[in-house]
PyMOL Python script that loads the backbone (N, CA, C, O; Angstrom):
from pymol import cmd

cmd.read_pdbstr("""\
ATOM      1  N   MET A   1       0.848  -1.175   0.000  1.00  0.00           N
ATOM      2  CA  MET A   1       0.000   0.000   0.000  1.00  0.00           C
ATOM      3  C   MET A   1       0.895   1.240   0.000  1.00  0.00           C
ATOM      4  O   MET A   1       1.925   1.285   0.672  1.00  0.00           O
ATOM      5  N   ARG A   2       0.480   2.225  -0.759  1.00  0.00           N
ATOM      6  CA  ARG A   2       1.205   3.494  -0.823  1.00  0.00           C
ATOM      7  C   ARG A   2       0.514   4.478   0.123  1.00  0.00           C
ATOM      8  O   ARG A   2      -0.703   4.656   0.073  1.00  0.00           O
ATOM      9  N   ILE A   3       1.303   5.107   0.978  1.00  0.00           N
ATOM     10  CA  ILE A   3       0.792   6.019   1.998  1.00  0.00           C
ATOM     11  C   ILE A   3       1.267   7.436   1.705  1.00  0.00           C
ATOM     12  O   ILE A   3       2.423   7.654   1.340  1.00  0.00           O
ATOM     13  N   TYR A   4       0.363   8.394   1.867  1.00  0.00           N
ATOM     14  CA  TYR A   4       0.686   9.816   1.768  1.00  0.00           C
ATOM     15  C   TYR A   4       0.921  10.339   3.181  1.00  0.00           C
ATOM     16  O   TYR A   4       0.129  10.074   4.086  1.00  0.00           O
ATOM     17  N   VAL A   5       2.011  11.082   3.369  1.00  0.00           N
ATOM     18  CA  VAL A   5       2.288  11.723   4.650  1.00  0.00           C
ATOM     19  C   VAL A   5       2.484  13.209   4.373  1.00  0.00           C
ATOM     20  O   VAL A   5       3.438  13.598   3.699  1.00  0.00           O
ATOM     21  N   GLY A   6       1.587  14.033   4.887  1.00  0.00           N
ATOM     22  CA  GLY A   6       1.637  15.464   4.639  1.00  0.00           C
ATOM     23  C   GLY A   6       1.842  16.258   5.906  1.00  0.00           C
ATOM     24  O   GLY A   6       1.724  15.741   7.017  1.00  0.00           O
ATOM     25  N   ASN A   7       2.153  17.538   5.715  1.00  0.00           N
ATOM     26  CA  ASN A   7       2.384  18.491   6.798  1.00  0.00           C
ATOM     27  C   ASN A   7       3.573  18.088   7.663  1.00  0.00           C
ATOM     28  O   ASN A   7       3.574  18.296   8.876  1.00  0.00           O
ATOM     29  N   MET A   8       4.594  17.503   7.014  1.00  0.00           N
ATOM     30  CA  MET A   8       5.803  17.097   7.731  1.00  0.00           C
ATOM     31  C   MET A   8       6.682  18.315   8.003  1.00  0.00           C
ATOM     32  O   MET A   8       6.591  19.317   7.294  1.00  0.00           O
ATOM     33  N   PRO A   9       7.531  18.233   9.025  1.00  0.00           N
ATOM     34  CA  PRO A   9       8.523  19.284   9.218  1.00  0.00           C
ATOM     35  C   PRO A   9       9.413  19.367   7.975  1.00  0.00           C
ATOM     36  O   PRO A   9       9.768  18.344   7.390  1.00  0.00           O
ATOM     37  N   TYR A  10       9.771  20.592   7.577  1.00  0.00           N
ATOM     38  CA  TYR A  10      10.545  20.753   6.344  1.00  0.00           C
ATOM     39  C   TYR A  10      11.947  20.154   6.441  1.00  0.00           C
ATOM     40  O   TYR A  10      12.583  19.917   5.413  1.00  0.00           O
ATOM     41  N   GLY A  11      12.434  19.909   7.638  1.00  0.00           N
ATOM     42  CA  GLY A  11      13.744  19.291   7.807  1.00  0.00           C
ATOM     43  C   GLY A  11      13.716  17.775   7.697  1.00  0.00           C
ATOM     44  O   GLY A  11      14.763  17.129   7.737  1.00  0.00           O
ATOM     45  N   PHE A  12      12.544  17.212   7.562  1.00  0.00           N
ATOM     46  CA  PHE A  12      12.377  15.759   7.468  1.00  0.00           C
ATOM     47  C   PHE A  12      12.865  15.270   6.116  1.00  0.00           C
ATOM     48  O   PHE A  12      12.487  15.820   5.081  1.00  0.00           O
ATOM     49  N   GLY A  13      13.703  14.240   6.117  1.00  0.00           N
ATOM     50  CA  GLY A  13      14.159  13.620   4.884  1.00  0.00           C
ATOM     51  C   GLY A  13      13.546  12.244   4.719  1.00  0.00           C
ATOM     52  O   GLY A  13      12.769  11.791   5.561  1.00  0.00           O
ATOM     53  N   SER A  14      13.898  11.588   3.636  1.00  0.00           N
ATOM     54  CA  SER A  14      13.357  10.258   3.355  1.00  0.00           C
ATOM     55  C   SER A  14      13.739   9.250   4.431  1.00  0.00           C
ATOM     56  O   SER A  14      12.954   8.358   4.754  1.00  0.00           O
ATOM     57  N   ARG A  15      14.941   9.387   4.989  1.00  0.00           N
ATOM     58  CA  ARG A  15      15.375   8.459   6.035  1.00  0.00           C
ATOM     59  C   ARG A  15      14.494   8.598   7.279  1.00  0.00           C
ATOM     60  O   ARG A  15      14.071   7.599   7.862  1.00  0.00           O
ATOM     61  N   GLU A  16      14.220   9.845   7.682  1.00  0.00           N
ATOM     62  CA  GLU A  16      13.378  10.069   8.862  1.00  0.00           C
ATOM     63  C   GLU A  16      11.955   9.579   8.624  1.00  0.00           C
ATOM     64  O   GLU A  16      11.321   9.029   9.525  1.00  0.00           O
ATOM     65  N   LEU A  17      11.453   9.781   7.399  1.00  0.00           N
ATOM     66  CA  LEU A  17      10.113   9.304   7.066  1.00  0.00           C
ATOM     67  C   LEU A  17      10.051   7.785   7.134  1.00  0.00           C
ATOM     68  O   LEU A  17       9.086   7.226   7.656  1.00  0.00           O
ATOM     69  N   SER A  18      11.066   7.119   6.614  1.00  0.00           N
ATOM     70  CA  SER A  18      11.125   5.662   6.660  1.00  0.00           C
ATOM     71  C   SER A  18      11.175   5.162   8.099  1.00  0.00           C
ATOM     72  O   SER A  18      10.475   4.217   8.461  1.00  0.00           O
ATOM     73  N   GLU A  19      12.009   5.803   8.916  1.00  0.00           N
ATOM     74  CA  GLU A  19      12.127   5.397  10.322  1.00  0.00           C
ATOM     75  C   GLU A  19      10.807   5.581  11.069  1.00  0.00           C
ATOM     76  O   GLU A  19      10.433   4.742  11.889  1.00  0.00           O
ATOM     77  N   LEU A  20      10.109   6.668  10.788  1.00  0.00           N
ATOM     78  CA  LEU A  20       8.832   6.934  11.440  1.00  0.00           C
ATOM     79  C   LEU A  20       7.827   5.827  11.137  1.00  0.00           C
ATOM     80  O   LEU A  20       7.163   5.320  12.042  1.00  0.00           O
ATOM     81  N   CYS A  21       7.718   5.455   9.873  1.00  0.00           N
ATOM     82  CA  CYS A  21       6.734   4.454   9.472  1.00  0.00           C
ATOM     83  C   CYS A  21       7.163   3.034   9.811  1.00  0.00           C
ATOM     84  O   CYS A  21       6.315   2.166  10.019  1.00  0.00           O
ATOM     85  N   SER A  22       8.468   2.787   9.869  1.00  0.00           N
ATOM     86  CA  SER A  22       8.944   1.427  10.137  1.00  0.00           C
ATOM     87  C   SER A  22       8.642   0.980  11.567  1.00  0.00           C
ATOM     88  O   SER A  22       8.797  -0.197  11.892  1.00  0.00           O
ATOM     89  N   GLN A  23       8.221   1.891  12.406  1.00  0.00           N
ATOM     90  CA  GLN A  23       7.793   1.511  13.755  1.00  0.00           C
ATOM     91  C   GLN A  23       6.512   0.681  13.707  1.00  0.00           C
ATOM     92  O   GLN A  23       6.137   0.049  14.694  1.00  0.00           O
ATOM     93  N   HIS A  24       5.846   0.690  12.555  1.00  0.00           N
ATOM     94  CA  HIS A  24       4.559   0.014  12.419  1.00  0.00           C
ATOM     95  C   HIS A  24       4.588  -1.123  11.408  1.00  0.00           C
ATOM     96  O   HIS A  24       3.568  -1.774  11.179  1.00  0.00           O
ATOM     97  N   GLY A  25       5.751  -1.369  10.799  1.00  0.00           N
ATOM     98  CA  GLY A  25       5.860  -2.468   9.846  1.00  0.00           C
ATOM     99  C   GLY A  25       6.994  -2.250   8.869  1.00  0.00           C
ATOM    100  O   GLY A  25       7.761  -1.294   8.982  1.00  0.00           O
ATOM    101  N   ASN A  26       7.085  -3.151   7.910  1.00  0.00           N
ATOM    102  CA  ASN A  26       8.150  -3.119   6.912  1.00  0.00           C
ATOM    103  C   ASN A  26       7.910  -2.002   5.894  1.00  0.00           C
ATOM    104  O   ASN A  26       6.825  -1.894   5.324  1.00  0.00           O
ATOM    105  N   VAL A  27       8.926  -1.179   5.675  1.00  0.00           N
ATOM    106  CA  VAL A  27       8.858  -0.100   4.696  1.00  0.00           C
ATOM    107  C   VAL A  27       9.716  -0.492   3.495  1.00  0.00           C
ATOM    108  O   VAL A  27      10.918  -0.722   3.632  1.00  0.00           O
ATOM    109  N   ALA A  28       9.096  -0.567   2.323  1.00  0.00           N
ATOM    110  CA  ALA A  28       9.834  -0.909   1.105  1.00  0.00           C
ATOM    111  C   ALA A  28      10.513   0.328   0.521  1.00  0.00           C
ATOM    112  O   ALA A  28      11.603   0.233  -0.044  1.00  0.00           O
ATOM    113  N   ASP A  29       9.864   1.493   0.658  1.00  0.00           N
ATOM    114  CA  ASP A  29      10.420   2.726   0.098  1.00  0.00           C
ATOM    115  C   ASP A  29       9.777   3.919   0.786  1.00  0.00           C
ATOM    116  O   ASP A  29       8.602   3.881   1.149  1.00  0.00           O
ATOM    117  N   ALA A  30      10.555   4.972   0.960  1.00  0.00           N
ATOM    118  CA  ALA A  30      10.046   6.237   1.500  1.00  0.00           C
ATOM    119  C   ALA A  30      10.683   7.354   0.696  1.00  0.00           C
ATOM    120  O   ALA A  30      11.886   7.346   0.437  1.00  0.00           O
ATOM    121  N   ASN A  31       9.856   8.320   0.304  1.00  0.00           N
ATOM    122  CA  ASN A  31      10.347   9.379  -0.560  1.00  0.00           C
ATOM    123  C   ASN A  31       9.713  10.714  -0.169  1.00  0.00           C
ATOM    124  O   ASN A  31       8.498  10.883  -0.279  1.00  0.00           O
ATOM    125  N   VAL A  32      10.532  11.656   0.284  1.00  0.00           N
ATOM    126  CA  VAL A  32      10.064  13.009   0.553  1.00  0.00           C
ATOM    127  C   VAL A  32      10.154  13.784  -0.756  1.00  0.00           C
ATOM    128  O   VAL A  32      11.164  13.707  -1.456  1.00  0.00           O
ATOM    129  N   ILE A  33       9.115  14.523  -1.086  1.00  0.00           N
ATOM    130  CA  ILE A  33       9.073  15.273  -2.334  1.00  0.00           C
ATOM    131  C   ILE A  33       9.851  16.577  -2.164  1.00  0.00           C
ATOM    132  O   ILE A  33       9.627  17.343  -1.226  1.00  0.00           O
ATOM    133  N   ILE A  34      10.771  16.803  -3.102  1.00  0.00           N
ATOM    134  CA  ILE A  34      11.679  17.951  -3.053  1.00  0.00           C
ATOM    135  C   ILE A  34      11.320  18.933  -4.162  1.00  0.00           C
ATOM    136  O   ILE A  34      11.063  18.534  -5.298  1.00  0.00           O
ATOM    137  N   ASP A  35      11.303  20.213  -3.826  1.00  0.00           N
ATOM    138  CA  ASP A  35      11.087  21.261  -4.823  1.00  0.00           C
ATOM    139  C   ASP A  35      12.324  21.353  -5.700  1.00  0.00           C
ATOM    140  O   ASP A  35      13.425  21.579  -5.198  1.00  0.00           O
ATOM    141  N   ARG A  36      12.155  21.183  -6.986  1.00  0.00           N
ATOM    142  CA  ARG A  36      13.338  21.133  -7.849  1.00  0.00           C
ATOM    143  C   ARG A  36      14.003  22.489  -8.026  1.00  0.00           C
ATOM    144  O   ARG A  36      15.172  22.551  -8.409  1.00  0.00           O
ATOM    145  N   ASP A  37      13.285  23.581  -7.757  1.00  0.00           N
ATOM    146  CA  ASP A  37      13.898  24.906  -7.868  1.00  0.00           C
ATOM    147  C   ASP A  37      14.730  25.266  -6.641  1.00  0.00           C
ATOM    148  O   ASP A  37      15.811  25.842  -6.763  1.00  0.00           O
ATOM    149  N   THR A  38      14.217  24.923  -5.456  1.00  0.00           N
ATOM    150  CA  THR A  38      14.909  25.308  -4.220  1.00  0.00           C
ATOM    151  C   THR A  38      15.734  24.184  -3.614  1.00  0.00           C
ATOM    152  O   THR A  38      16.648  24.439  -2.830  1.00  0.00           O
ATOM    153  N   GLY A  39      15.419  22.927  -3.974  1.00  0.00           N
ATOM    154  CA  GLY A  39      16.110  21.787  -3.378  1.00  0.00           C
ATOM    155  C   GLY A  39      15.637  21.480  -1.964  1.00  0.00           C
ATOM    156  O   GLY A  39      16.238  20.657  -1.273  1.00  0.00           O
ATOM    157  N   ARG A  40      14.567  22.134  -1.529  1.00  0.00           N
ATOM    158  CA  ARG A  40      14.027  21.921  -0.182  1.00  0.00           C
ATOM    159  C   ARG A  40      12.790  21.037  -0.227  1.00  0.00           C
ATOM    160  O   ARG A  40      12.119  20.928  -1.254  1.00  0.00           O
ATOM    161  N   SER A  41      12.504  20.411   0.903  1.00  0.00           N
ATOM    162  CA  SER A  41      11.318  19.576   1.019  1.00  0.00           C
ATOM    163  C   SER A  41      10.064  20.401   0.795  1.00  0.00           C
ATOM    164  O   SER A  41       9.996  21.572   1.167  1.00  0.00           O
ATOM    165  N   LYS A  42       9.066  19.766   0.176  1.00  0.00           N
ATOM    166  CA  LYS A  42       7.763  20.412   0.021  1.00  0.00           C
ATOM    167  C   LYS A  42       6.858  20.118   1.214  1.00  0.00           C
ATOM    168  O   LYS A  42       5.724  20.593   1.259  1.00  0.00           O
ATOM    169  N   GLY A  43       7.347  19.338   2.184  1.00  0.00           N
ATOM    170  CA  GLY A  43       6.561  19.058   3.384  1.00  0.00           C
ATOM    171  C   GLY A  43       5.645  17.860   3.275  1.00  0.00           C
ATOM    172  O   GLY A  43       4.786  17.651   4.131  1.00  0.00           O
ATOM    173  N   PHE A  44       5.822  17.067   2.224  1.00  0.00           N
ATOM    174  CA  PHE A  44       5.031  15.843   2.121  1.00  0.00           C
ATOM    175  C   PHE A  44       5.847  14.766   1.424  1.00  0.00           C
ATOM    176  O   PHE A  44       6.866  15.042   0.790  1.00  0.00           O
ATOM    177  N   GLY A  45       5.377  13.537   1.558  1.00  0.00           N
ATOM    178  CA  GLY A  45       6.079  12.426   0.938  1.00  0.00           C
ATOM    179  C   GLY A  45       5.194  11.203   0.860  1.00  0.00           C
ATOM    180  O   GLY A  45       4.023  11.227   1.237  1.00  0.00           O
ATOM    181  N   PHE A  46       5.790  10.127   0.357  1.00  0.00           N
ATOM    182  CA  PHE A  46       5.063   8.877   0.172  1.00  0.00           C
ATOM    183  C   PHE A  46       5.883   7.721   0.717  1.00  0.00           C
ATOM    184  O   PHE A  46       7.111   7.715   0.640  1.00  0.00           O
ATOM    185  N   VAL A  47       5.180   6.748   1.267  1.00  0.00           N
ATOM    186  CA  VAL A  47       5.808   5.546   1.820  1.00  0.00           C
ATOM    187  C   VAL A  47       5.128   4.344   1.194  1.00  0.00           C
ATOM    188  O   VAL A  47       3.902   4.291   1.099  1.00  0.00           O
ATOM    189  N   GLU A  48       5.920   3.391   0.773  1.00  0.00           N
ATOM    190  CA  GLU A  48       5.397   2.137   0.229  1.00  0.00           C
ATOM    191  C   GLU A  48       5.611   1.053   1.278  1.00  0.00           C
ATOM    192  O   GLU A  48       6.738   0.769   1.684  1.00  0.00           O
ATOM    193  N   MET A  49       4.492   0.450   1.708  1.00  0.00           N
ATOM    194  CA  MET A  49       4.552  -0.651   2.673  1.00  0.00           C
ATOM    195  C   MET A  49       3.889  -1.863   2.022  1.00  0.00           C
ATOM    196  O   MET A  49       2.716  -1.799   1.652  1.00  0.00           O
ATOM    197  N   PRO A  50       4.632  -2.976   1.877  1.00  0.00           N
ATOM    198  CA  PRO A  50       4.093  -4.139   1.158  1.00  0.00           C
ATOM    199  C   PRO A  50       2.938  -4.845   1.865  1.00  0.00           C
ATOM    200  O   PRO A  50       2.135  -5.509   1.209  1.00  0.00           O
ATOM    201  N   ASN A  51       2.840  -4.717   3.168  1.00  0.00           N
ATOM    202  CA  ASN A  51       1.791  -5.386   3.925  1.00  0.00           C
ATOM    203  C   ASN A  51       0.679  -4.372   4.218  1.00  0.00           C
ATOM    204  O   ASN A  51       0.901  -3.405   4.946  1.00  0.00           O
ATOM    205  N   ASP A  52      -0.511  -4.590   3.657  1.00  0.00           N
ATOM    206  CA  ASP A  52      -1.621  -3.644   3.819  1.00  0.00           C
ATOM    207  C   ASP A  52      -2.042  -3.472   5.270  1.00  0.00           C
ATOM    208  O   ASP A  52      -2.416  -2.373   5.677  1.00  0.00           O
ATOM    209  N   GLU A  53      -1.986  -4.542   6.056  1.00  0.00           N
ATOM    210  CA  GLU A  53      -2.370  -4.438   7.472  1.00  0.00           C
ATOM    211  C   GLU A  53      -1.399  -3.540   8.228  1.00  0.00           C
ATOM    212  O   GLU A  53      -1.817  -2.727   9.053  1.00  0.00           O
ATOM    213  N   GLU A  54      -0.109  -3.682   7.953  1.00  0.00           N
ATOM    214  CA  GLU A  54       0.889  -2.825   8.592  1.00  0.00           C
ATOM    215  C   GLU A  54       0.727  -1.383   8.133  1.00  0.00           C
ATOM    216  O   GLU A  54       0.867  -0.455   8.930  1.00  0.00           O
ATOM    217  N   ALA A  55       0.435  -1.192   6.858  1.00  0.00           N
ATOM    218  CA  ALA A  55       0.236   0.158   6.325  1.00  0.00           C
ATOM    219  C   ALA A  55      -0.966   0.823   6.983  1.00  0.00           C
ATOM    220  O   ALA A  55      -0.907   1.996   7.351  1.00  0.00           O
ATOM    221  N   THR A  56      -2.046   0.082   7.128  1.00  0.00           N
ATOM    222  CA  THR A  56      -3.240   0.617   7.785  1.00  0.00           C
ATOM    223  C   THR A  56      -2.938   0.962   9.233  1.00  0.00           C
ATOM    224  O   THR A  56      -3.409   1.980   9.741  1.00  0.00           O
ATOM    225  N   ALA A  57      -2.149   0.116   9.905  1.00  0.00           N
ATOM    226  CA  ALA A  57      -1.763   0.399  11.291  1.00  0.00           C
ATOM    227  C   ALA A  57      -0.923   1.670  11.370  1.00  0.00           C
ATOM    228  O   ALA A  57      -1.086   2.463  12.297  1.00  0.00           O
ATOM    229  N   ALA A  58      -0.026   1.871  10.406  1.00  0.00           N
ATOM    230  CA  ALA A  58       0.796   3.085  10.387  1.00  0.00           C
ATOM    231  C   ALA A  58      -0.078   4.320  10.181  1.00  0.00           C
ATOM    232  O   ALA A  58       0.117   5.338  10.845  1.00  0.00           O
ATOM    233  N   ILE A  59      -1.035   4.232   9.266  1.00  0.00           N
ATOM    234  CA  ILE A  59      -1.940   5.358   9.018  1.00  0.00           C
ATOM    235  C   ILE A  59      -2.693   5.710  10.289  1.00  0.00           C
ATOM    236  O   ILE A  59      -2.745   6.874  10.686  1.00  0.00           O
ATOM    237  N   GLU A  60      -3.276   4.706  10.923  1.00  0.00           N
ATOM    238  CA  GLU A  60      -4.073   4.939  12.130  1.00  0.00           C
ATOM    239  C   GLU A  60      -3.225   5.490  13.270  1.00  0.00           C
ATOM    240  O   GLU A  60      -3.679   6.353  14.020  1.00  0.00           O
ATOM    241  N   ALA A  61      -2.002   4.998  13.402  1.00  0.00           N
ATOM    242  CA  ALA A  61      -1.140   5.436  14.504  1.00  0.00           C
ATOM    243  C   ALA A  61      -0.553   6.826  14.277  1.00  0.00           C
ATOM    244  O   ALA A  61      -0.370   7.582  15.231  1.00  0.00           O
ATOM    245  N   LEU A  62      -0.256   7.169  13.025  1.00  0.00           N
ATOM    246  CA  LEU A  62       0.472   8.410  12.757  1.00  0.00           C
ATOM    247  C   LEU A  62      -0.399   9.596  12.384  1.00  0.00           C
ATOM    248  O   LEU A  62       0.010  10.739  12.590  1.00  0.00           O
ATOM    249  N   ASN A  63      -1.589   9.360  11.841  1.00  0.00           N
ATOM    250  CA  ASN A  63      -2.431  10.475  11.424  1.00  0.00           C
ATOM    251  C   ASN A  63      -2.785  11.345  12.630  1.00  0.00           C
ATOM    252  O   ASN A  63      -3.185  10.837  13.678  1.00  0.00           O
ATOM    253  N   ALA A  64      -2.635  12.643  12.471  1.00  0.00           N
ATOM    254  CA  ALA A  64      -2.957  13.655  13.490  1.00  0.00           C
ATOM    255  C   ALA A  64      -1.976  13.665  14.663  1.00  0.00           C
ATOM    256  O   ALA A  64      -2.258  14.286  15.688  1.00  0.00           O
ATOM    257  N   THR A  65      -0.830  12.990  14.534  1.00  0.00           N
ATOM    258  CA  THR A  65       0.190  13.075  15.583  1.00  0.00           C
ATOM    259  C   THR A  65       1.090  14.272  15.291  1.00  0.00           C
ATOM    260  O   THR A  65       1.229  14.696  14.143  1.00  0.00           O
ATOM    261  N   ARG A  66       1.696  14.808  16.348  1.00  0.00           N
ATOM    262  CA  ARG A  66       2.585  15.960  16.185  1.00  0.00           C
ATOM    263  C   ARG A  66       4.028  15.486  16.095  1.00  0.00           C
ATOM    264  O   ARG A  66       4.503  14.706  16.920  1.00  0.00           O
ATOM    265  N   VAL A  67       4.710  15.981  15.068  1.00  0.00           N
ATOM    266  CA  VAL A  67       6.131  15.682  14.854  1.00  0.00           C
ATOM    267  C   VAL A  67       6.807  16.998  14.510  1.00  0.00           C
ATOM    268  O   VAL A  67       6.417  17.672  13.557  1.00  0.00           O
ATOM    269  N   GLY A  68       7.810  17.361  15.278  1.00  0.00           N
ATOM    270  CA  GLY A  68       8.541  18.589  14.993  1.00  0.00           C
ATOM    271  C   GLY A  68       7.665  19.824  15.000  1.00  0.00           C
ATOM    272  O   GLY A  68       7.904  20.763  14.241  1.00  0.00           O
ATOM    273  N   GLY A  69       6.643  19.831  15.860  1.00  0.00           N
ATOM    274  CA  GLY A  69       5.757  20.978  15.962  1.00  0.00           C
ATOM    275  C   GLY A  69       4.669  21.042  14.903  1.00  0.00           C
ATOM    276  O   GLY A  69       3.935  22.028  14.834  1.00  0.00           O
ATOM    277  N   ARG A  70       4.552  20.016  14.084  1.00  0.00           N
ATOM    278  CA  ARG A  70       3.527  19.994  13.028  1.00  0.00           C
ATOM    279  C   ARG A  70       2.645  18.766  13.191  1.00  0.00           C
ATOM    280  O   ARG A  70       3.115  17.716  13.629  1.00  0.00           O
ATOM    281  N   THR A  71       1.389  18.889  12.848  1.00  0.00           N
ATOM    282  CA  THR A  71       0.439  17.778  12.937  1.00  0.00           C
ATOM    283  C   THR A  71       0.392  17.063  11.593  1.00  0.00           C
ATOM    284  O   THR A  71      -0.028  17.636  10.588  1.00  0.00           O
ATOM    285  N   LEU A  72       0.828  15.808  11.586  1.00  0.00           N
ATOM    286  CA  LEU A  72       0.888  15.022  10.345  1.00  0.00           C
ATOM    287  C   LEU A  72      -0.507  14.701   9.821  1.00  0.00           C
ATOM    288  O   LEU A  72      -1.450  14.508  10.589  1.00  0.00           O
ATOM    289  N   ARG A  73      -0.614  14.649   8.511  1.00  0.00           N
ATOM    290  CA  ARG A  73      -1.800  14.145   7.830  1.00  0.00           C
ATOM    291  C   ARG A  73      -1.351  12.888   7.088  1.00  0.00           C
ATOM    292  O   ARG A  73      -0.527  12.957   6.176  1.00  0.00           O
ATOM    293  N   VAL A  74      -1.893  11.755   7.484  1.00  0.00           N
ATOM    294  CA  VAL A  74      -1.459  10.476   6.922  1.00  0.00           C
ATOM    295  C   VAL A  74      -2.687   9.733   6.410  1.00  0.00           C
ATOM    296  O   VAL A  74      -3.682   9.583   7.119  1.00  0.00           O
ATOM    297  N   SER A  75      -2.596   9.268   5.159  1.00  0.00           N
ATOM    298  CA  SER A  75      -3.718   8.546   4.560  1.00  0.00           C
ATOM    299  C   SER A  75      -3.199   7.649   3.448  1.00  0.00           C
ATOM    300  O   SER A  75      -2.034   7.720   3.057  1.00  0.00           O
ATOM    301  N   GLU A  76      -4.090   6.806   2.949  1.00  0.00           N
ATOM    302  CA  GLU A  76      -3.730   6.010   1.780  1.00  0.00           C
ATOM    303  C   GLU A  76      -3.594   6.972   0.608  1.00  0.00           C
ATOM    304  O   GLU A  76      -4.448   7.835   0.402  1.00  0.00           O
ATOM    305  N   ALA A  77      -2.525   6.822  -0.154  1.00  0.00           N
ATOM    306  CA  ALA A  77      -2.280   7.712  -1.288  1.00  0.00           C
ATOM    307  C   ALA A  77      -3.297   7.443  -2.385  1.00  0.00           C
ATOM    308  O   ALA A  77      -3.661   6.298  -2.652  1.00  0.00           O
ATOM    309  N   ARG A  78      -3.743   8.511  -3.007  1.00  0.00           N
ATOM    310  CA  ARG A  78      -4.640   8.387  -4.150  1.00  0.00           C
ATOM    311  C   ARG A  78      -3.806   8.106  -5.392  1.00  0.00           C
ATOM    312  O   ARG A  78      -2.657   8.540  -5.473  1.00  0.00           O
ATOM    313  N   PRO A  79      -4.362   7.394  -6.349  1.00  0.00           N
ATOM    314  CA  PRO A  79      -3.623   7.158  -7.603  1.00  0.00           C
ATOM    315  C   PRO A  79      -3.334   8.476  -8.307  1.00  0.00           C
ATOM    316  O   PRO A  79      -4.123   9.418  -8.231  1.00  0.00           O
ATOM    317  N   ARG A  80      -2.208   8.533  -8.988  1.00  0.00           N
ATOM    318  CA  ARG A  80      -1.842   9.736  -9.742  1.00  0.00           C
ATOM    319  C   ARG A  80      -2.818   9.948 -10.883  1.00  0.00           C
ATOM    320  O   ARG A  80      -3.216   9.005 -11.568  1.00  0.00           O
ATOM    321  N   ALA A  81      -3.192  11.189 -11.074  1.00  0.00           N
ATOM    322  CA  ALA A  81      -4.037  11.528 -12.221  1.00  0.00           C
ATOM    323  C   ALA A  81      -3.150  11.542 -13.459  1.00  0.00           C
ATOM    324  O   ALA A  81      -2.043  12.079 -13.433  1.00  0.00           O
ATOM    325  N   ASN A  82      -3.629  10.965 -14.511  1.00  0.00           N
ATOM    326  CA  ASN A  82      -2.856  10.902 -15.746  1.00  0.00           C
ATOM    327  C   ASN A  82      -3.383  11.950 -16.714  1.00  0.00           C
ATOM    328  O   ASN A  82      -3.759  11.645 -17.846  1.00  0.00           O
ATOM    329  N   ASP A  83      -3.404  13.220 -16.232  1.00  0.00           N
ATOM    330  CA  ASP A  83      -3.998  14.280 -17.018  1.00  0.00           C
ATOM    331  C   ASP A  83      -2.993  15.123 -17.774  1.00  0.00           C
ATOM    332  O   ASP A  83      -3.353  16.145 -18.359  1.00  0.00           O
ATOM    333  N   GLY A  84      -1.737  14.707 -17.769  1.00  0.00           N
ATOM    334  CA  GLY A  84      -0.722  15.447 -18.495  1.00  0.00           C
ATOM    335  C   GLY A  84      -0.270  16.702 -17.783  1.00  0.00           C
ATOM    336  O   GLY A  84       0.417  17.540 -18.367  1.00  0.00           O
ATOM    337  N   GLY A  85      -0.653  16.839 -16.520  1.00  0.00           N
ATOM    338  CA  GLY A  85      -0.287  18.028 -15.748  1.00  0.00           C
ATOM    339  C   GLY A  85       1.194  18.066 -15.436  1.00  0.00           C
ATOM    340  O   GLY A  85       1.955  17.192 -15.852  1.00  0.00           O
ATOM    341  N   GLY A  86       1.581  19.066 -14.717  1.00  0.00           N
ATOM    342  CA  GLY A  86       2.981  19.213 -14.354  1.00  0.00           C
ATOM    343  C   GLY A  86       3.647  20.280 -15.188  1.00  0.00           C
ATOM    344  O   GLY A  86       3.037  20.894 -16.064  1.00  0.00           O
ATOM    345  N   ARG A  87       4.878  20.477 -14.900  1.00  0.00           N
ATOM    346  CA  ARG A  87       5.659  21.496 -15.586  1.00  0.00           C
ATOM    347  C   ARG A  87       6.119  21.041 -16.944  1.00  0.00           C
ATOM    348  O   ARG A  87       6.405  19.862 -17.153  1.00  0.00           O
ATOM    349  N   PRO A  88       6.190  21.985 -17.877  1.00  0.00           N
ATOM    350  CA  PRO A  88       6.816  21.633 -19.154  1.00  0.00           C
ATOM    351  C   PRO A  88       8.324  21.481 -18.966  1.00  0.00           C
ATOM    352  O   PRO A  88       8.884  22.040 -18.023  1.00  0.00           O
ATOM    353  N   PRO A  89       8.978  20.747 -19.833  1.00  0.00           N
ATOM    354  CA  PRO A  89      10.440  20.586 -19.705  1.00  0.00           C
ATOM    355  C   PRO A  89      11.132  21.939 -19.808  1.00  0.00           C
ATOM    356  O   PRO A  89      10.681  22.844 -20.512  1.00  0.00           O
ATOM    357  N   ARG A  90      12.245  22.047 -19.080  1.00  0.00           N
ATOM    358  CA  ARG A  90      13.038  23.278 -19.139  1.00  0.00           C
ATOM    359  C   ARG A  90      13.730  23.403 -20.481  1.00  0.00           C
ATOM    360  O   ARG A  90      14.147  22.407 -21.073  1.00  0.00           O
ATOM    361  N   SER A  91      13.848  24.629 -20.954  1.00  0.00           N
ATOM    362  CA  SER A  91      14.532  24.859 -22.234  1.00  0.00           C
ATOM    363  C   SER A  91      16.006  25.070 -22.034  1.00  0.00           C
ATOM    364  O   SER A  91      16.737  25.278 -23.003  1.00  0.00           O
TER     365      SER A  91
END
""", "prot")
cmd.dss("prot")
cmd.show_as("cartoon", "prot")
cmd.util.cbc("prot")
cmd.orient("prot")
């Protein structure tokens, strides 16, 4: 299951996100989204957990908890929209 984690502290990296979620089960991948212009975290990321029961437990345990002075928003990630959105390639 893919999990969305939002409203993270901006100093949080992928390693910290993985460690946070691994308290509730096996984490296959954790990725904090980085702004490509500034190189800084956008304050959200995604975690892939192969076991749905563990992923659900992580969502329930972590949603609305405070980390680094911020209240996390944790939920099952929605599928990406395939609408062609996003930035055009740089020239």
